[in-house]
N, C-alpha and C positions, 0 to 999 in steps of 0.2 A: 919691400912693402907688403906683399901678400903673405910673406912669412910672419911679419909682424902682426898683421890682422889675424892670422891663424892662431898665433900664440895667445893674443888677448882674448880671442873667442874661446880658446880651450880653457884658459883661466876662469872665464866667466861661467862656462859650463861646469867646471869642477866646484866652484863656489855655490852655484845654484843646486847642484846635487847634494853637496855637503849640508846646506842649510835645510834640505828636505830629508835628512837622514832617517827620521822617524817613519817616513812614508814608504821605505823599501820593504818588500815582502820576499823573504827567502823561500825557496821551494819547499824546504822542510818545515816551514811555518804555516802551511796551508792545510786546513782540514778537508775541505772539498771545494771543487769548482762546479758551479752550476751555470749553464749558459741559457740565458732567456733570449727572447726574440731580438731585444734591443741591446742588451749589454751582458757582461760577464759578472755574476755576483760572487764575490770572494768571501769565504767565511773563515776567520782567523782562528787558529788554535790559541789557547792561552800562551802567555810568555812569562818567563822568569829571567830578567836580564840584569847584568852588572851595569851600573851607571856611576857616574861621579860628577861633582860639581864644586865650584869654589864658593865657600861660605864667607861672605863679607864679615860676618860677626866673629870669625876666628882668625882673621888675618892679623899678624903681628902680635899675637899673644906672648906674654912674657916667657912661659916655659918652653915655647917652641912647637906646640901642637900643629899638625898639619891642617891648613885651611882647605885643602883639597879632600873632600869627604866622599867616601864610597858608599853605595847603597845597593840593595836589591829591590827591583820593582816587578811586582806580579800584575799583569793585565789579564782580565778574564777572557773566556772563549767569546768570540764574536766582537771583541773590543773594536770600536769604530771611532776613529779620531774626529769624524765630522758628524756624529750623531747629534740631533738637536739637543736632546737631554744629556747632560754630562753624567759621569760616573762618580758615585761616592768614593771616598778614599779613606783607608785605614792606615794611620801611622802606628806601625808596630815596633815598639821600643824594647831593645835587649836589656838584660842584665848581664850576667856572666854566661859564657865567654864574651869578651868585649869585641864584638865583630858584627858587621852586617850580615854575616853568614850564620849567626847564632841559631836561627830557626831552619836553616836548610842544610847544614853540614854536620852530620852525626860525628864525624872525626874530630871536629872541634870540640864537641861535647865530650867525647872519650878522653881527649887530652886534658880537658879541664877537670873532669871527674877524677882522673888518676892523680892529679896534683893536689887534691883537696883532702884534708883530714876532717873538716867541719861539715862540708857539704858533699854528698854522694848522690848526685841526681840519678834518678831511674826514670828516664823519659820513655815515653811510648811513641817514638818517631814512626810515622806512617812508612810502611815498606815501599809504597809507590812513590815517595818523595813529595815535597812540599807542594809543587805545582799541581800535580794530579790530585793530591789530597784536597786542596782548595777547590779544584774543578768539581770534585764529587760533592762538596758542601753546597756548591751552586746547583749542580744538576739534580740533587735531591730536594731543593727547595729550602735548605736551611739558612741560606744567605742569598742576597741579591748579588748580581755581578758587580764586583767592587774592585778597585785598584788597591793594592796593598804595598806600602813602601816600607823598607826595613833599612834604617840609616845606621851608620856607624857613629857611635858617640864615645869612643875610647879616649882617654887622655893619658898621655905618657909623662912620667912613669907610674902614675897612680892607679890607672885602670878606670876606676869609677869616676865619671864626670858628674854624676847625679843630675845630668841635664840641667845644670845650674850656671848662671853667669858668675864668673870669677876673674878677679884681676890677675890671677896666676895662670889658670888653665885656659882662659878665654871664655867667651860667652856662649856656652853650650845651649843655654835656654833659648837665646835669640836665634841660634843656628837652626833649631828645630822649628820654632813657632813662626818665624818670619822667613828666613832664608830658604829653608826646605820646602815649606808650604808654597811660597812664591814660585820656586823652581817647578814644583809639580803643577801648579796651576798654569804655568806658561807653556810647559812641554807636554802636557797630557790633557785629555778632554775630561775635566773634573767638574764637579759642582763646586764652584769657587765661593763657598760660603759655609758658615757653621752648620747649615742644614745638610751638608754632604760630607762632613768631616768627623771621623772618630779617632780617638787615640787609645791604644791598648798597650800595656806594658808588663813586663815581669821584673820582679825584685826592684832594682833601682829604676827600671822603666815603669813599674807599677806605681812607684812614688811619683814619677814624673807626670804619669797620666792623670792622677788626682790633682797634682799641682797645677797642671795646664788647664784642667777643667775649672779650677777655682779662679785662676787668674785670667784666663782667655776664653770665656764662654762665647765671645764673638768670633772665635777662630774654630773652636771645636764644639760639636753639638752633643756628643756622647763619649763617655770615658769607661774604661775597664781596667781594673788593676788586679794582677795575679801576684800574691805573696809580697805586696808593696810594703815599704817602710812608711807607715802612715802615722807613726808616733815617734818623734825623735828621742823622747825619753826611753824608749826601748833600747837605744844605744847607750845613751847617757847613764843608764842604770847598770851597765856592764863593766863599770870600772874595776871592780875586783878581778874579774875574768881577764881583762886587758892587762892589768898590772901583773897577774900571775903568768901571762905569756912573756913578760919582760922582766925576769928576776934581777937582771943587772942593769935596768934602766932602758929608756927608749933609745934605740939606735937606728930607726928608720923602718920602712916597709920591709916585710920579709914574707915570701910566699908560703913559709911554713907556719906563719902566724896570721891567720885569716882576719880575725877581729882587729888585730893591730894594723895590718895593712889597710883595712877598711877604715879605720880611724884616721890614718894619715889621708886617705883619699877624701873622706868626707871633709876633713879639715881644709884640704886644698880647694874644695868646692865652696865651703861655707865660712871658713875662718882663715883665709890665706893672709900671710904676713910677709911682704917682700923685704922687711928688715930683719928677718929671722932665719938666716941660713943655718945649715945647708938645705933644709927641706922646705923653707919658706912658708911654713904653716904654724898656727897656734893649736896645739892639741887641747881637747877639753879637760885633760887630766895632767896634773903635775906629779910626776913620779916621786915617791912611791904612794901618794894618796889616790884612793879611788873616787874621791869626792869631786864632782864636776866643778870646773872653774866658772864662777858666775858670768864673768865678762865674755868668755868664749861661748858659753852655753846660750847666752843671749843672742849671739850671732847665728847660732844654729836654729834657735827657735824662729828666727825670721824666715827660715826656709821650711819650717815644719807645717805640713798640711793640717794636722790637728789644731795648731795655733791659727793658721790662716782662715780656717773655717769661721772664726769669730768675726772676721772683718770682710769675709766674702760669701756670706750666706746667700744672698740674692743671686749672686753669680751661679752658685751650685744649684740652686733651686730652678734656675732658668734652663738647665741642661735638659735634653730630651731623654737621657737615660744615664744611670750611674750603676755600675756592676763591679763587685769585687769578691775575691775568694782567697782562702788560705788553707793550707793543709793542717790536719789536726796534730801532726807531729813535726811542725816546722822546726829545723834545727836551730834556727836564730831566735825562736820564741816570738815570732810575729803574731801568731795566733793568740798569745797571752795579752797582747796590746790591743787587739781588736775590740774587746768589750768596751773600752773607753771611747772608741770611734762610734760604735753603735749608739752609745748613751748621748753623744753630742749630736749626731745625726738626728736622732729621735727627738731630742730637745728642741732642735731647730725645725722640726717637721719636714725634713728633707726626704724625698722618696728615693729609695735605693733598692737594689737586689744584692743579696749576699748569699754565698754558698760556701760550706766547708766541705772537705773531702779527706778520706784517709790517705795521708801521704806527707811527704816533706816539702822543703822549700821550693824545689824545682821538679818534683815528681808529677807525673801525668800531664806533661806540658801540653801536648797536643789535644788531649781530651778536654782539658780546661780551655785551650785556645778555641776549640770548636764551639764551646758554650758562649765565650765572649764575642766571637764573630757573629754568631747568630743573634745575640743580644743587641749588638750595636747596629747590625743590619736592620733588625726590626725597629729599633728606636729611631734611626734616621728616616726609615720609611713612614713612620707614624705621623699623622697629621697633628 
């Protein structure tokens, strides 16, 4: 009987400790120990941790993408789970490489750059690493102490999910906007409202940041886009280039054909067709014609932030801050599309901040990210 009671007690203790997992402090995670007359004050170092959770929105998707999603979570120096005032959260969305480690692992970038003929990123990764780099932004007053979460939004085999809901890929939009946001609010001491949430993204993540701001101003209060696809016509106008990549017809995604592979990925996100094997997508071009197919293009426009602006003006105006930038030498020509964005934003009298810089699609990643983090921090803090 005593043995049984002991086992039950041991199990209960283990379960209690397990549920309090986030409360543990490892010795190497302590900055300083200061002893007062009444208690011991523990000041935490910042942390950068691997996390994962199950996204309900991605369960049982047709193509078989994993519903268990990895992420990197940064918590600032002095992070206190019981602080009365919660912490703002930045949702930092990757483009390529398709990984939750896109901003923290230079090796992943080196491998990606070596495989590309169209994009040759020249990043300015901080030598001290992501965590200490963000620490410095906080210590120098460029941003408030904020939580930064970097989720994985890769889809197999297409790579790009475009952070969109798809009957083929799964609901990657809902995964971020609902599942991930809810996970963070339950597990961390967040400001659980749009007043405390910003979304920043690069490339496809930059597209998603604008789209989420347009559609979910009740979830996110500020948005920032770096080299984002803000005009779908920028892709639909590349028919001749995509046809030239495929002189013998469309045969599927090919790592050596960046634009073709992107076309399949965008189609998996925006124009999937479960009755069209083996790739289960409707491409916007019918080889060998470079002219976009109207029926397919219409589906793409439903996901186009330039088009969505017309029906979501008030949503965008309600945001506390809108920032975007692009390189003057963007290899994909995003900079050529942006004047149309300016024209529409100005016509609707939407306040925004735009900057250009001498560089390409992924160049100067961290110097640009420093700008958007400071911008969003300031926007969320403003009354």
